Every structure is written in structure tokens, then in C-alpha cells.
N, C-alpha and C positions, 0 to 999 in steps of 0.2 A: 584638631583634627582642621585644625587653620591655618597649619606649620606643613602639613599635607596638602593642603589645596595649593596653599600660595609655595612652592615649587613644584605638583603638581603644574598649578598652570604655567609658570614659567618654564618648565622644558616643553609644556606642548607650544607656545609660542615660537619658542627658537626653532624648535622639530619646523612651524610651518615656515620660518623664514629661509632654514636651508632648506627645507622640500620647493619654496617658489625659484631660488638660487639657481638650481640643478636641474626641476622638470622645463624654466620658463624660458626665452631666449630672448637675452637681454640690450635694451636698447641703450644702454648708459655702458659706461666701460664699467670695468672688473672694480674695481675701486670706489664709485661710485654708485654702483648697484649694491654692494655690502656696507656702504654707509646710511644709506637709504635704508636697505634690513636693522640693521641695527640700532638707526632709529624710532621706528615702527615698533620693534620688538620694547625696547625701553616705553616709549610710552604706553603698552601696552599695557605692561610689568605693572605700573607704576597705576594704571586703572585697576589693575585686581587691588594694591593696597587701600583703597576708594572703597570697593565694592565688600570687600574681604573680610578687611580691621577696621575701617573708619567708618562705616552703614553694614553691620557685617548681620543686623537685623531683619534689615530695610528692603523688599523685594522689590518695590519701585527703585529702588536706587541700583539692585545688582541685578533687573531687568535694563535698565534705560545703564550701566556704564558694558553691559555686552551688548549690545544694539552699538555702544559706539565702537567700540571695539571690532564687532563684525563688520565695520564699516570702514574702520582705518587699513584691516588688515585684506579687505575686502580691493582699496582702492592699491593699497600698495602693489598687489600684484597687478595691476591694470597698468601701476606707473613706472612700474619696470621692464614691464614686457616689451618687446621690439613690434607688435602689434597691440594694440589695443580694440579686441575685438572677443566674439563671444568664445572664442578658442581660450583667452589668455583668461579669460569669467573661470570658465570650466575648470581648469588648471589649480584655479584662486580655488575654490570652492570644494573642490575636491581635496585640495590640502586641508580643511579645517576637519576636513570627512577626519583624512586618519590622523590628526594630531588627537581628534577628543578620543577617539579611540584609546591611548594612549594615557587617556585622563580617564576613563572609565575602567581601565586596568585599576589606576592604584587606587582607584575606589574599591572597586571590587578584594583586591587582597589584602586592602587596607581593613575592608567591611571583620576577613573570614579571616585574616590570622593576630587583625588589632599592633602591630609592628609596622611604625613607619619606616624600617629601614627597608625591610622589604618589601611592603610599597611603592617607594619611590624608584627603587632598585627596577623594580619592576618594569615599572612606567620607562626609564630611560632604554631598556632590554627590549618592551615591548616599538619604543618607537625607534631604536637602532633596526630589529627588525624589520617592522613596515621599511620603512625607508630602502633598508637595501636589498627585498624583494625587489620591490616599486621602481627601483631602478634597475636590479638586473633583468624584466617582468616588463615592464611600462617604457621606460625615460624613454627607446626609441623611436615608441610611438609617439608618444608625446612630442617627442621632436617635429618629427614628421612630418603629424600634422601642422605645425607651427609653424615651420620652414614652406608647406605646400597650398593652398586653396584649389579646393575639391568644388570649390559653386556651390556648396554646402553651410545653413551657416548653427552654430553652434547653441541656441540659443531654448532650441527644447531641450538639448540631454544635461543643461545647463540646472533641467528641475530633476536631475538624477539626484545630484549629491545638498538642491536645497530641500524633498524630502526626506531623506536621508538624515541628514544632520536637525533638518527637526526632531526630528522623531527623536533621534540619540539624546536631544535640550528633553522635549519634554517627561522620557523616560529615567532619567539620570542627576538633572541639573533644578530643571523649575517646570514646575513652582514647587516638587518634592525630590528632593536628592538621592543618590541610592544608600547614603547613609539614614534617613530617615524611613525608606521603605523599599527594603531590602529587595520584597518579595520579586521588582524587576529586574535582580541582579539574572537570572536564565533568562530572560525575553533581550537583557541587554549584548548577552555571547551570543543569541541567534542572530541578534544585528548585527555585531557587528562582520562574522561570516559572512551572512549574504551580501551587507554592501562588500568586502573583498570580494565573493565567489563574483556575483553581477559589474563591477570593474575592469578583473581583466577577464569577464564571457563578453563585455560589450563593447571596449579597446578592442583585442584581438580582430571581434567581428568587420570592426571600424578599419583597422590597418589590411583585412580580405578586401574585402569590399577594395579600399585606393588600392591593391595591387592588380584589383582586375580590372579596375581603369584605368592604367599604364599601364598596360600589358594592351587595351584595349587599341589607345593611341603609338600605341607603338608596334602594332598590329597595321591601323592605318598610315606610316611614315613608311614602314616598309615598301607597303601596296605599293604610294606615292615613287617611292622612290626606285622597287622593281619597274612600272609603270615610267617611267621618266628612259632606267636604262635599256628598253623596251623600243622607242622613241627615238632614243638617241641610235641605239643599230637600225630601226629601218636607216633612215636617215643617214647612216653612213654606206647603208647597199643600195639607197635611191640612188647617192649623190656620185657612189662610185661607176654605177651602172651607169647615167648622164655620161659625168666622163669618160664610159668608155664610148660611148656615140661620139663624145664631140671629137675624141682619140680618131674615132674612123673618119670622121666627116671633115678634118681636116685637110686630110689630101684634097678633096674637091676643093674649100675655102684657098687654101694654093693656090691651085689651078686659077680659079676666079680673081685673084687679088693680080697673079704672072698675065693675065689677060688685061684685068679694067691696071693696071701700072702701065701696060701696052699704049690703050687707048687712053693715058693720061687722064681716068675717073678717080680722083685722089677723093673726089666728097664718099664715091660710094667704097674707097678701102675702108674708111675711114666708120663709118659704116656700119662692114665687117667685121673692126674690130672691134667696133663696142661692141657689137653682136656679143664676139667670143664672150667680152670679157663681162656680158652679161646672166651669161648661161653657166662660166665659171662663179662669178659672188652666188648667185641662186645653189648652187650645188655645195659650195661651204659650207660647212659643218658648225654652226656659236662656240667658239668656248671661253666663259669665264673667267674660268679660270682652275690651279692646275689640281684642286680637290676634287676628287670625284664626286663625294655625294652632295657638296657643293653648288662643286656644275650639273649633276642632275637636275636637283630640286631646282635650280634656277632658269634650264631647259624648261621642266615643263609645266612652269611658272610662265612662264613666256608664253609657252604655245596654249594653255590657258586663256592667257590675254589678249592676244591674236583674235577668239573667237568673237572677244566683245569690242575689238577695234579699238582695241587699247596698248599702250606703245607702254614697254618697259624701257627707261633709259635706265643703265644700269653700270654704276663704278665700283670694279670687285675688285678688292685686293685679301686674295686670301690661297695662304701657300696650300701647299702639297700637304703638312704636317700642318695642324693647329693644334691649340694647348684646351682645348675641347672635347667638349662629345659630338663629334662634327653631324650625330645624328639625333641629339638633340636641339644644336644649332639649324641645322636644316628645316628640323616643325616649325619655328622660332621664323624665319625666309618666309616658310611656307606659307606660316598665319601672319602676319603682318605683311602681305605680299598681295593674299588672298580677300587681306579685309580691304584692302585700297583698291585688288580691282570693282569687289561690288560697292563700293561706293563713291566708284564710276560711269558703271551700269548705262545710268540717266544721261551721263553732264554731257554739256555741247562738246559734239564730237572735235572738234577744233582743243580742247582743254582734258582727252580720255588721252592723259601719260602718266607716270609715275616716273621722278624721279629717285635714286634709289644709291644710295653710298652703305657700301656693304664691306666691311675692313677684320680681316682678323688676322692679326700677324705674333709673335712671340710678346709684344711689351701688352697689346689694347683689343680688345673686341669692338665695334661701332657697326650700330645698324641704324641707320641714319635716311629718314623713309618720307616723304612729301606727295600730298593731290592735293586735289578739285575737290573742293566736297560741298554740296549746296545742300545736302540737310544740314537739319540739327541735333549734334556730337551731344551726347547725355554722359558725362564725367561722374564716376562714383564717387565721393565723399568719401571715402574709405586710403582706395587704392592711388585716385589720379584717373585713371585709365577710362577710357572712351567704354559706357556699357552697351549691350546688342540691343539692338530693337527689333531683332528677325522673331521674338519669343524664345520658349521653354526651349531648350537644347543647342541653346548658343549662344558663346563667348564664352565658351570652355577654352578661345585659344590664345585671347586675353591674358588667359589666368595662369594656360602655359607658359608664353611668356612672362608675363610675373614672378614665377616659379624658377625658370631658366631663371632670369637677372639674380633671384634672393641667391639662388645657389653657387653664384660668381662675386658676391656683395658689390655686385653692381646698382646705375641708374636709370628709371624711366622717366625721359621728360614730353608729354607732349601736351599739344596743343591747339585750336584752330583761330586762326585771326584774318580774318577778306577773304571767308571763302576758301580756306587753306588751311590743310591739315597735314600735323607734321608730327613720330614720333621719335625720339630719341632714344637708344639702347646703346649704353655704354659700359665697359668692366674694364679693370687693369689691371695686367694680372701682376705678380709679385713677382721680383726679381731673385 
């Protein structure tokens, strides 16, 4: 029986590491991640020898060694995860539950048949079946939640795998094993089924909720885009009307200039010419770049800034076709500029300006923005990004920016020095 336990536990450790490798987004390279998983797996296998062979009859030793193995397993998940947060812990805890199902299956088969080979083969097949099913059904959901930040903590969800694991442990391993108390077999089977169904249901619900949030923000962006187009259309129509009036009045201006030349009133002629140039400039429709979506958003944000008497000093270099989703990029720019405008609302009028450099070429993407900031900025200890001080329902803009940057494998840097806040988003595109 000890032989069955040793191999069963070893298979559980191996599949646990495989689960972490497949479902977590890695912080390190592929080779480094595999090396960390192999070392952790080897350490846990050695601890199995300690509790199952050297001190097989000692329950305190069994309990202590198991707690050490749990700590090693969970720390491994957090170590290799790109984002060491509650989401990574949830996936790591869930992995413990899935592999414990394989161990319980081996115990049940051995108790019912007494055949070592059937118990071990059943263990292996159960691990493979669970891994394949989860990879097909839930793999994309796990990766989506690891890649994006929806503003929700997963600490509460972490209680689900914790309580399932404790339930399995009390039913099948400690203080009495299934070998010693086989009456728990039926309860263990139904608990395994309940756990698998619960995970699928909960994660699909969360995925559905996330899609609703994404749909909401897309609607917000399209609404802003449509309003920007309406503003452009209005400005073009207004400019055309004013220029028509100017063309009509040019005959009168020409007569005035001819008369003033005769009178040698050259200063007055300069005043008329200046007035004509001023009218032309007032009716010029600004065009920041050739990309219609980005240009529309920038016009809309400029219009919003003018309502607060804020000047946007823009340096834009965006081609007509860009290598990123132009709607997502437009939303990022809108979020960054809106945050800058909000922070300048109550500052000295002489300091009400935003310096923004916006580039998107075939080689790289850059959004570099700087503005005066008299309020204290609180930075998130995990992401390093500023946190919203406007209460519940705010702060999602920066999360959207972070998700966009992560999608491009880019970098975000922000800091505040001498009451000047600056944020830089940069991503280099593969050639």
C-alpha cells in the first residue's frame, strides 16, 4: 500500500507542476520556469519519502510534512507567475484540488480491486483526463483573467479551493485515510463531482461578467468616437459657411484695399490683411494625424480640455494604418488625457497645460504625457500606477491602460517630481 501511495503522490506532484506551467502566465523564460517546477517537484517527492517511509506511523510528522509541501507548492505557483497576486494564488490552490482528485481515485481503485497496477493506471488516466478537460474548457478563461485587471480581488474566490482541499483532506487522508475508513468513498466521489462542476460554473460566470464589462467599455468608446465625428462634421460645416461668407466679402475687402492704397494708408491695409488671416485661421479644422479614429478622439479630448481652459500641447505621429487595434489605442489615449485634464482642474491658470507626445509607427508605440499636479498621488504597490481618489467606480481607466500595455508586452513608467506628473507607455513591435 505504501508503494501505491508513493507513486500516486509522485504523479500528483508532477501533474501539479504541469498544471501550474500550463495555466499561469510565466514571469521567467520557459527553461527557467521548467527548472523551478522540477526542483519543487523533487523536493516534494523527497518529503513524501520522509512522511510515508521514514515516519510512516507518526501522524504529527505526516501533518507537519504535508503543511511544508503545501507551502512549497503554493510558493512555486507565486514564484513563476508573472503577476504575484490573488489570481495566481487561486490558480495554484485550484491545482492542488485537481491533483488530489487523482490521488483519491487511486486509493478508491486500490480499495475496491486490490490491484496496484489498476490503481496507478486509473490515477494516471484521471490526471490526464482532468488536465485535458480543463485545458479545453477553462484554459482560455484562466489566461484572460491573468492578463487583464478588472478591478476585483480574487481573495474571496481563494476560499473556494481552500475549503474543498480541507474537505478532501479530512475525508480521505487525515486523521483517517480511505484505507482505514472506506465508508467515506461515496462522499468523496460526490464531493469531487461537486468541485469540478462548481469550478466550471463559477469561472464561466466570471468570464461572462468580464465580457459584459468589455462590452460596456467598447460602447463607451464608440459613443465617444461617434460624438467626435459629429463634432468634426459640425466644425467642417461651420468652417465652410464662414469661408463662404469670407469669399463673398472679399469683393468689399478688395475695394477697401484699393481705396486705401490710393490714400497710402498702408497700416490700415495691414490691419485688414491681419483680420482676413485671423478669420481663415479660426475656421481651420485641426488635423492631428492621418488616422481617423485617433484624430477624432484627440479632437474630442481637445474640446473637453478647452471647457476647463486647459491647453493640450500635442506632438502626434500616427500613420493612417497602425499595427495595433486603433479603437483600443484611442481609448488608452482618452483615459490618459482625461486623467491629466481632471488633475489640472483647480491649478493655477498659467500651469493649465498638458504636454503629450503620441507616436505609433510600424516599429514602436509611445504615449508620453506630462502635466502639473498639485494633489498628492497614491501609487498602487503592485502595478506602480496611480490609484483613483474619486471613490468607487473610478480607476478603471488605468486598469484599461495596464491591460493594453500587457497585451503589447510593453512597459509603463510613471512618477511625480517637483509637482510634475509624467506617465510613459512604450511598446516595441517585432519586425
